[in-house]
C-alpha positions in Angstrom: -68.0 -190.6 -132.0 -66.5 -191.9 -135.2 -67.4 -190.9 -138.7 -66.0 -191.6 -142.1 -66.1 -190.0 -145.5 -64.7 -190.5 -149.0 -62.7 -187.5 -150.4 -61.2 -187.3 -153.8 -58.2 -184.9 -153.9 -57.5 -185.2 -157.6 -59.6 -186.5 -160.5 -59.1 -190.2 -159.6 -57.0 -190.2 -156.4 -58.6 -190.0 -153.0 -59.0 -191.2 -149.4 -61.5 -192.8 -147.2 -61.0 -190.8 -144.0 -61.9 -191.8 -140.5 -62.4 -189.2 -137.7 -62.9 -189.9 -134.0 -64.1 -186.9 -132.0 -63.1 -184.6 -134.9 -59.5 -185.9 -134.9 -58.3 -187.8 -138.0 -57.7 -191.4 -136.8 -57.1 -193.2 -140.0 -57.3 -193.3 -143.8 -57.4 -195.6 -146.8 -55.6 -194.4 -149.9 -57.7 -195.2 -153.1 -58.0 -194.4 -156.7 -60.6 -195.0 -159.4 -59.6 -195.3 -163.1 -60.9 -197.3 -166.0 -63.9 -198.4 -163.9 -61.6 -200.0 -161.3 -61.3 -199.1 -157.7 -57.8 -199.7 -156.2 -56.8 -199.6 -152.5 -53.2 -198.8 -151.9 -52.8 -198.4 -148.2 -54.8 -198.5 -145.0 -53.5 -196.8 -141.9 -54.9 -196.2 -138.4 -53.1 -193.9 -135.9 -51.4 -196.1 -133.2 -53.6 -194.4 -130.6 -56.6 -196.1 -132.1 -55.3 -199.5 -132.9 -57.3 -202.5 -131.8 -60.7 -200.6 -131.9 -61.9 -202.0 -135.3 -61.2 -198.7 -137.1 -59.7 -200.4 -140.2 -63.0 -202.3 -140.5 -64.9 -199.0 -140.3 -62.7 -197.7 -143.2 -63.4 -200.8 -145.3 -67.2 -200.6 -144.5 -67.3 -197.0 -145.7 -65.5 -198.0 -148.9 -67.9 -200.8 -149.6 -70.9 -198.4 -148.9 -69.4 -195.9 -151.3 -68.9 -198.5 -154.1 -72.5 -199.8 -153.8 -74.4 -196.5 -153.4 
């Protein structure tokens, strides 16, 4: 089962993390400053490529922004 969460490691730097069966399968590097959200990098472990996991990361980010 897949789940995602948004984690901020510093004041404005964070990740959208994706887990599949409790194993980290992907992440999206983000930051928030001056009211702007920036996405720097999206990565999915090669083992999980082609399963739509990057879209799950994006959907979590969108949900976070509009909550």
